[in-house]
C-alpha positions as CSV (number, residue, x, y, z in Angstrom):
1,X,65.6,-54.6,30.3
2,X,66.8,-54.3,26.8
3,X,64.5,-53.3,24.0
4,X,64.7,-56.8,22.5
5,X,64.0,-58.4,25.8
6,X,61.0,-56.1,26.4
7,X,59.7,-56.8,23.0
8,X,59.9,-60.5,23.6
9,X,58.3,-60.1,27.0
10,X,55.5,-58.1,25.5
11,X,55.0,-60.6,22.7
12,X,54.8,-63.5,25.0
13,X,52.5,-61.6,27.4
14,X,49.9,-60.6,25.0
15,X,50.1,-63.8,23.0
16,X,49.4,-65.6,26.4
17,X,46.6,-63.2,27.2
18,X,44.9,-63.6,23.7
19,X,45.2,-67.3,24.0
20,X,43.7,-67.1,27.5
21,X,40.8,-64.9,26.4
22,X,40.2,-67.3,23.4
23,X,40.3,-70.3,25.6
24,X,37.9,-68.5,28.1
25,X,35.5,-67.7,25.2
26,X,35.7,-71.1,23.9
27,X,35.0,-72.6,27.3
28,X,32.2,-70.2,27.9
29,X,30.6,-71.2,24.5
30,X,31.2,-74.9,25.4
31,X,29.5,-74.5,28.7
32,X,26.6,-72.6,27.2
33,X,26.1,-75.3,24.6
34,X,26.3,-78.0,27.2
35,X,23.7,-76.2,29.4
36,X,21.5,-75.6,26.3
37,X,21.4,-79.3,25.6
38,X,20.8,-80.3,29.1
39,X,17.9,-77.9,29.3
40,X,16.4,-79.2,26.1
41,X,16.9,-82.8,26.9
42,X,14.8,-82.5,30.1
43,X,11.3,-82.1,28.9
44,X,9.4,-79.7,31.2
45,X,5.8,-79.7,32.5
46,X,3.6,-76.6,33.2
47,X,2.3,-76.6,36.8
48,X,-0.8,-74.6,36.8
49,X,-3.1,-74.3,39.8
50,X,-6.4,-72.8,38.5
51,X,-8.5,-75.7,39.7
52,X,-10.8,-76.5,42.6
53,X,-9.2,-79.9,43.1
54,X,-5.5,-79.3,42.5
55,X,-3.4,-81.4,45.0
56,X,-1.0,-79.7,47.5
57,X,2.4,-78.5,46.2
58,X,4.1,-81.5,48.1
59,X,1.8,-84.0,46.4
60,X,2.2,-82.2,43.0
61,X,6.0,-82.2,43.0
62,X,6.0,-86.0,43.9
63,X,3.7,-86.4,40.9
64,X,6.1,-84.5,38.6
65,X,8.9,-86.7,39.8
66,X,6.9,-89.8,39.3
67,X,6.4,-89.0,35.5
68,X,10.0,-88.3,35.3
69,X,9.7,-84.7,33.9
70,X,13.0,-82.8,34.2
71,X,11.8,-79.3,34.4
72,X,8.9,-77.7,36.0
73,X,7.5,-74.3,35.0
74,X,5.6,-72.3,37.6
75,X,3.2,-69.5,36.8
76,X,4.4,-67.6,40.0
77,X,7.3,-67.8,42.5
78,X,5.4,-69.7,45.3
79,X,7.6,-69.9,48.3
80,X,6.4,-73.3,49.4
81,X,6.8,-74.8,46.0
82,X,10.3,-73.5,45.6
83,X,11.3,-74.8,49.0
84,X,10.0,-78.3,48.2
85,X,11.8,-78.2,44.9
86,X,15.1,-77.8,46.5
87,X,17.7,-80.7,46.4
88,X,15.5,-82.4,43.6
89,X,16.8,-83.1,40.1
90,X,14.3,-80.8,38.7
91,X,15.1,-77.6,36.7
92,X,12.6,-74.9,37.7
93,X,11.2,-71.8,35.9
94,X,9.5,-69.1,37.8
95,X,7.2,-66.4,36.5
96,X,6.9,-62.7,37.3
97,X,3.2,-61.7,37.3
98,X,2.1,-59.2,34.6
99,X,1.0,-56.6,37.2
100,X,4.5,-56.6,38.7
101,X,6.2,-55.6,35.3
102,X,5.7,-51.8,35.5
103,X,7.2,-51.4,38.9
104,X,10.1,-53.7,38.1
105,X,10.8,-51.9,34.8
106,X,10.8,-48.4,36.4
107,X,13.0,-49.1,39.5
108,X,16.3,-51.1,39.7
109,X,15.8,-51.4,43.6
110,X,12.4,-53.1,43.1
111,X,14.0,-55.5,40.7
112,X,16.8,-56.3,43.2
113,X,14.2,-56.7,45.9
114,X,12.3,-59.1,43.7
115,X,15.5,-61.2,43.2
116,X,16.2,-61.1,47.0
117,X,12.7,-62.3,47.7
118,X,12.1,-64.9,45.0
119,X,15.5,-66.3,44.0
120,X,18.2,-65.9,46.6
121,X,16.5,-67.8,49.5
122,X,16.2,-70.9,47.2
123,X,19.1,-70.7,44.8
124,X,21.2,-72.8,44.1
125,X,19.5,-75.6,46.1
126,X,16.5,-75.2,43.9
127,X,17.7,-75.3,40.4
128,X,16.2,-72.1,39.0
129,X,17.1,-71.8,35.3
130,X,14.6,-69.5,33.8
131,X,12.8,-66.3,35.0
132,X,9.8,-65.6,32.7
133,X,8.7,-61.9,32.9
134,X,4.9,-62.0,32.5
135,X,2.9,-64.5,30.5
136,X,1.4,-63.5,27.1
137,X,1.4,-59.8,27.9
138,X,0.0,-59.0,24.6
139,X,-3.3,-59.9,26.0
140,X,-3.1,-57.2,28.6
141,X,-4.6,-53.8,27.6
142,X,-2.3,-51.7,29.9
143,X,0.4,-50.2,27.6
144,X,2.7,-49.4,30.6
145,X,3.2,-53.3,31.1
146,X,4.2,-53.6,27.4
147,X,6.6,-50.7,27.4
148,X,8.2,-51.8,30.7
149,X,8.6,-55.4,29.7
150,X,12.2,-55.2,28.4
151,X,13.4,-52.7,31.0
152,X,12.0,-55.2,33.6
153,X,13.9,-58.0,32.1
154,X,17.2,-56.0,31.9
155,X,16.9,-54.9,35.6
156,X,16.2,-58.5,36.8
157,X,19.5,-59.6,34.8
158,X,21.4,-56.8,36.4
159,X,20.2,-57.9,39.9
160,X,21.1,-61.5,39.1
161,X,24.6,-60.5,37.9
162,X,25.1,-58.3,41.0
163,X,24.8,-61.6,43.0
164,X,27.1,-63.6,40.6
165,X,24.3,-65.6,39.0
166,X,25.0,-66.2,35.4
167,X,23.2,-69.4,34.7
168,X,19.6,-68.2,35.0
169,X,18.2,-67.0,31.7
170,X,15.6,-64.3,31.7
171,X,12.7,-64.3,28.9
172,X,9.0,-63.8,28.4
173,X,6.5,-66.3,26.9
174,X,4.6,-64.9,23.8
175,X,1.6,-66.3,21.9
176,X,1.6,-67.1,18.2
177,X,-0.6,-64.2,17.5
178,X,2.4,-62.1,18.1
179,X,2.9,-62.8,14.4
180,X,1.0,-61.1,11.7
181,X,1.3,-64.1,9.2
182,X,2.8,-67.6,9.8
183,X,2.1,-69.4,6.6
184,X,4.1,-70.2,4.7
185,X,6.9,-69.9,7.3
186,X,9.0,-67.8,4.8
187,X,6.2,-65.3,4.8
188,X,6.1,-64.8,8.5
189,X,6.5,-61.4,10.1
190,X,5.6,-59.9,13.5
191,X,2.6,-57.7,13.7
192,X,3.2,-54.2,12.7
193,X,2.0,-52.7,16.0
194,X,4.6,-54.5,18.0
195,X,7.6,-55.1,15.6
196,X,9.2,-51.8,16.4
197,X,8.2,-50.8,19.8
198,X,8.4,-54.3,21.5
199,X,10.0,-57.0,19.3
200,X,13.2,-55.2,18.4
201,X,14.0,-54.2,21.9
202,X,13.2,-57.6,23.2
203,X,15.2,-59.4,20.5
204,X,18.1,-57.1,21.2
205,X,18.0,-58.1,24.8
206,X,17.6,-61.8,24.2
207,X,20.5,-61.6,21.7
208,X,22.7,-59.7,24.2
209,X,22.0,-62.0,27.0
210,X,22.1,-65.3,24.9
211,X,18.7,-66.1,26.2
212,X,15.6,-67.7,24.5
213,X,12.7,-66.5,22.7
214,X,9.8,-68.3,24.5
215,X,6.7,-69.2,22.4
216,X,3.4,-70.6,23.6
217,X,2.7,-73.2,20.7
218,X,-0.7,-74.8,20.4
219,X,-1.1,-76.6,17.1
220,X,-4.5,-77.8,18.2
221,X,-6.1,-74.5,17.6
222,X,-4.3,-73.9,14.3
223,X,-5.5,-77.2,13.1
224,X,-9.1,-76.5,14.5
225,X,-9.4,-73.4,12.6
226,X,-8.6,-75.0,9.2
227,X,-8.9,-78.9,9.4
228,X,-9.5,-79.1,5.8
229,X,-6.0,-77.7,4.8
230,X,-4.1,-79.3,7.6
231,X,-4.4,-83.0,8.2
232,X,-4.7,-84.3,11.7
233,X,-1.8,-86.7,11.3
234,X,0.4,-83.6,10.3
235,X,-0.6,-82.0,13.5
236,X,0.1,-85.1,15.5
237,X,3.6,-85.9,14.1
238,X,2.3,-89.0,12.3
239,X,1.5,-90.0,8.7
240,X,3.4,-89.3,5.6
241,X,2.0,-85.9,4.5
242,X,4.6,-83.0,4.0
243,X,4.5,-79.4,3.2
244,X,7.2,-77.7,1.1
245,X,7.7,-73.8,1.7
246,X,7.6,-72.5,-2.0
247,X,10.2,-69.8,-1.1
248,X,12.8,-71.7,1.0
249,X,12.2,-75.1,-0.4
250,X,12.2,-76.4,3.2
251,X,10.2,-79.6,3.7
252,X,7.9,-79.9,6.7
253,X,6.6,-83.2,8.2
254,X,4.7,-81.8,11.1
255,X,2.9,-78.6,12.1
256,X,5.1,-77.8,15.1
257,X,8.2,-77.4,12.9
258,X,6.2,-75.2,10.6
259,X,5.2,-73.0,13.4
260,X,8.5,-72.8,15.0
261,X,10.2,-71.9,11.7
262,X,7.5,-69.1,11.4
263,X,9.0,-67.5,14.5
264,X,12.5,-68.2,13.5
265,X,12.1,-66.6,10.1
266,X,10.2,-63.6,11.5
267,X,13.1,-62.9,13.9
268,X,15.5,-63.3,11.0
269,X,13.6,-60.6,9.2
270,X,14.2,-58.2,12.1
271,X,17.9,-58.8,11.9
272,X,18.3,-61.6,14.6
273,X,18.6,-64.9,12.9
274,X,20.4,-66.7,15.7
275,X,18.4,-66.3,18.8
276,X,17.5,-69.5,20.5
277,X,14.1,-70.6,20.8
278,X,12.1,-72.5,23.6
279,X,8.5,-73.7,23.7
280,X,7.1,-72.5,27.0
281,X,3.6,-74.2,26.5
282,X,2.5,-76.8,24.1
283,X,0.1,-79.8,24.3
284,X,-3.2,-81.1,23.1
285,X,-6.6,-81.0,24.9
286,X,-7.9,-84.3,26.3
287,X,-11.5,-83.0,26.0
288,X,-13.6,-80.0,25.2
289,X,-16.8,-78.7,24.1
290,X,-18.9,-80.4,21.4
291,X,-17.9,-78.1,18.7
292,X,-14.1,-78.5,19.6
293,X,-13.4,-81.3,17.2
294,X,-10.4,-83.6,17.9
295,X,-10.1,-82.7,21.6
296,X,-9.8,-86.2,23.0
297,X,-7.6,-88.5,25.0
298,X,-6.1,-90.4,22.0
299,X,-5.1,-87.2,20.2
300,X,-3.6,-85.7,23.4
301,X,-1.5,-88.8,24.1
302,X,-0.3,-89.0,20.5
303,X,0.7,-85.5,20.3
304,X,2.7,-85.3,23.5
305,X,4.3,-88.9,23.1
306,X,5.5,-87.8,19.6
307,X,6.5,-84.4,20.8
308,X,8.6,-85.7,23.6
309,X,10.2,-88.3,21.2
310,X,11.3,-85.5,18.8
311,X,12.5,-83.1,21.5
312,X,14.6,-85.6,23.4
313,X,16.3,-87.1,20.4
314,X,20.1,-87.2,20.6
315,X,21.5,-85.7,18.7
316,X,18.9,-83.0,18.6
317,X,16.7,-82.9,15.5
318,X,15.9,-79.2,15.4
319,X,13.7,-77.7,12.6
320,X,14.1,-77.6,8.8
321,X,15.3,-73.9,9.2
322,X,17.6,-74.8,12.1
323,X,18.6,-78.5,11.9
324,X,20.3,-79.9,15.0
325,X,19.0,-77.2,17.3
326,X,18.1,-78.2,20.9
327,X,14.8,-76.7,21.9
328,X,13.7,-76.7,25.6
329,X,10.1,-77.6,25.8
330,X,7.3,-77.4,28.3
331,X,4.1,-79.7,28.0
332,X,0.9,-78.2,28.9
333,X,0.0,-79.2,31.6
334,X,0.1,-81.3,34.7
335,X,-3.6,-81.2,35.7
336,X,-6.9,-80.2,34.2
337,X,-7.8,-76.7,35.6
338,X,-11.5,-76.4,36.1
339,X,-11.6,-72.8,37.3
340,X,-10.5,-71.5,33.9
341,X,-13.1,-69.7,31.8
342,X,-13.6,-70.0,28.0
343,X,-14.4,-73.0,26.0
344,X,-14.1,-76.5,27.3
345,X,-10.6,-77.2,26.0
346,X,-9.3,-74.3,28.3
347,X,-10.0,-76.7,31.2
348,X,-8.7,-80.0,29.7
349,X,-5.0,-80.0,29.0
350,X,-3.9,-82.2,31.9
351,X,-2.0,-85.4,31.8
352,X,-2.8,-86.4,35.4
353,X,-5.9,-86.7,37.5
354,X,-5.9,-84.8,40.9
355,X,-5.0,-88.1,42.7
356,X,-1.9,-88.5,40.5
357,X,-3.3,-91.4,38.3
358,X,-2.6,-90.6,34.6
359,X,-5.3,-89.5,32.2
360,X,-3.1,-91.3,29.7
361,X,0.4,-92.9,30.0
362,X,3.3,-90.7,28.9
363,X,7.1,-91.1,29.2
364,X,8.9,-87.8,29.8
365,X,12.3,-89.4,29.2
366,X,11.3,-90.1,25.6
367,X,12.9,-93.6,25.9
368,X,9.7,-95.8,25.8
369,X,8.8,-97.1,22.4
370,X,5.6,-95.5,21.1
371,X,4.2,-99.1,20.6
372,X,4.9,-99.9,24.4
373,X,1.8,-97.9,25.7
374,X,-1.5,-99.5,26.5
375,X,-4.3,-99.0,24.0
376,X,-6.4,-95.8,24.4
377,X,-10.2,-95.3,23.7
378,X,-11.0,-94.6,20.1
379,X,-12.2,-91.0,19.6
380,X,-15.8,-90.1,18.6
381,X,-15.1,-86.5,17.7
382,X,-12.4,-86.4,15.2
383,X,-14.9,-85.2,12.7
384,X,-17.1,-82.2,13.3
385,X,-20.4,-82.7,15.0
386,X,-23.4,-81.9,12.9
387,X,-26.7,-81.3,14.7
388,X,-28.2,-79.3,17.5
389,X,-26.7,-78.3,20.8
390,X,-28.1,-76.9,24.0
391,X,-26.6,-75.5,27.0
392,X,-28.0,-76.8,30.5
393,X,-27.0,-76.5,34.2
394,X,-24.7,-79.3,35.5
395,X,-26.1,-82.0,37.7
396,X,-26.1,-81.0,41.5
397,X,-26.0,-77.3,40.8
398,X,-26.9,-75.4,44.0
399,X,-30.2,-73.5,43.9
400,X,-28.5,-70.1,44.8
401,X,-26.1,-70.4,42.0
402,X,-28.8,-71.2,39.6
403,X,-30.9,-68.2,40.9
404,X,-27.9,-66.0,40.2
405,X,-27.4,-67.5,36.6
406,X,-31.1,-66.9,35.9
407,X,-31.0,-63.3,37.0
408,X,-27.9,-62.6,35.0
409,X,-29.2,-64.4,31.8
410,X,-32.6,-62.7,31.9
411,X,-31.1,-59.3,32.7
412,X,-29.2,-58.6,29.5
413,X,-32.1,-58.8,26.9
414,X,-35.8,-58.5,27.0
415,X,-36.1,-61.4,24.5
416,X,-33.8,-64.1,26.4
417,X,-36.4,-65.1,28.9
418,X,-39.7,-63.8,27.4
419,X,-40.9,-67.4,27.2
420,X,-40.8,-67.6,31.0
421,X,-43.3,-65.0,31.7
422,X,-46.5,-66.1,33.5
423,X,-48.8,-67.8,31.0
424,X,-46.1,-68.3,28.4
425,X,-45.1,-71.7,27.0
426,X,-42.1,-72.2,29.3
427,X,-43.4,-70.7,32.5
428,X,-44.4,-74.1,34.0
429,X,-43.2,-76.0,35.9
430,X,-42.4,-73.0,38.2
431,X,-39.1,-73.7,39.7
432,X,-35.6,-72.1,39.9
433,X,-34.2,-75.2,38.2
434,X,-36.6,-75.2,35.2
435,X,-36.4,-71.5,34.7
436,X,-32.6,-71.4,35.0
437,X,-32.4,-74.4,32.6
438,X,-34.2,-72.5,30.0
439,X,-32.6,-69.2,30.7
440,X,-29.0,-70.6,30.4
441,X,-29.7,-72.2,27.2
442,X,-31.5,-69.2,25.6
443,X,-28.8,-66.8,26.7
444,X,-26.0,-69.0,25.3
445,X,-27.8,-69.5,22.1
446,X,-28.5,-65.8,21.8
447,X,-25.0,-64.5,22.5
448,X,-22.8,-67.4,21.5
449,X,-21.5,-65.5,18.4
450,X,-20.3,-62.8,20.9
451,X,-17.9,-65.3,22.6
452,X,-20.3,-66.3,25.3
453,X,-19.5,-69.8,26.4
454,X,-21.6,-72.5,27.9
455,X,-19.8,-72.4,31.2
456,X,-21.3,-70.0,33.6
457,X,-18.4,-70.3,36.2
458,X,-18.7,-74.0,36.0
459,X,-22.4,-74.1,36.3
460,X,-23.3,-75.4,32.9
461,X,-22.1,-77.5,30.0
462,X,-23.2,-78.3,26.4
463,X,-25.6,-81.3,25.6
464,X,-26.8,-82.8,22.4
465,X,-29.9,-84.1,24.3
466,X,-32.9,-81.7,23.9
467,X,-33.8,-80.4,27.4
468,X,-37.3,-79.1,26.4
469,X,-40.6,-80.7,25.8
470,X,-43.5,-80.4,23.3
471,X,-44.8,-77.3,24.8
472,X,-41.5,-75.5,25.6
473,X,-38.9,-75.5,22.9
474,X,-35.5,-74.6,24.3
475,X,-33.4,-72.3,22.0
476,X,-30.4,-74.2,20.5
477,X,-27.4,-73.9,18.2
478,X,-27.2,-75.9,15.1
479,X,-23.8,-76.8,13.7
């Protein structure tokens, strides 16, 4: 071959290779964008099972299909559920338990075994799209878990790639308290204790794998902490109130956009301005304790309906900092979960009753007009309650459980049950029920400021009706 011919051959070859590479990259970006929009357009539902009356996986999946959710997020990798989800149109997210992270992060073989056990038997018939490593790991005290988070994520990706799987993204859901400050959004930064050791490696991983930063976003609690400075309408995507960030000039019409941009701008300050964002949990409680203002069915329905309308809009709306950005979103949650501890709202985020009937109507496709839903009961707790509250056992509580509650409440402090001593003002009537009734209310009133809730493993609830009498004054809390 002559020198000229060789030169022409080389030029044509490399030109063709470059064009092929460019076409491949363009097609890859196109497919990524298409997948991103598809994931975002299918509103997801969180399927938690911490309840005494949660229906079977078979029934639950049928309920999920009936509400026309497009994606379901599991808090585990339950084999029965993953099998039942095969050959459905549902995208699926599965979760690695927090306690598994350390072993996965320190051993590639363990990660490969996890993928072989929890993904390969079901994929691709079950459309697994996200693997979430842990859930809000910042609440876990074990530093080994935190330090092994990103290594575990990396090893799971390696195992997926080894089996030719490229369309499953790996991430981890973090809470808003991973940020030191969030208001205004331009002032947001990640907490100093995690910015370097955790967030930088995590963001580098997400950027390198083109994955999502998953955030658990609950505007209800943000609004509840400061209802005077944030209007309820602003939190519920309605009304005409706006907020303008003084540094960026960006105008916000709802609290969700404000919170999302806080995360986006915090990532930008660490050098990662383009990482995609997904909402792994968001919703509004349909009920709660007496002092949990605004937790009611009307507000829950309004929030979720407006949220879905926004997130399913075509073209995507995005946020002020990232207009046009598709945001995969998971509503929290499918059912109320009455085995959860904490305040009343912790157990009341569901959209369905255990029999599948709706707590309130909702359209996960976002196509139903907001005016097309049936009227809902007017709330009675959109303003803070002012008055006394007591904590009393629920109706039908078993005597053995009441006896245990009585023993626990009276055992922590000598003063809690002093009025129940023989001859004292609350000693009579002498019964387990009466003594437990007093002890529960006294214990709660005494230690409420130390995060003691009126729950007692489902045994008690708050009331505004005075349970005492003229002789025996039950301790109470005044709001």
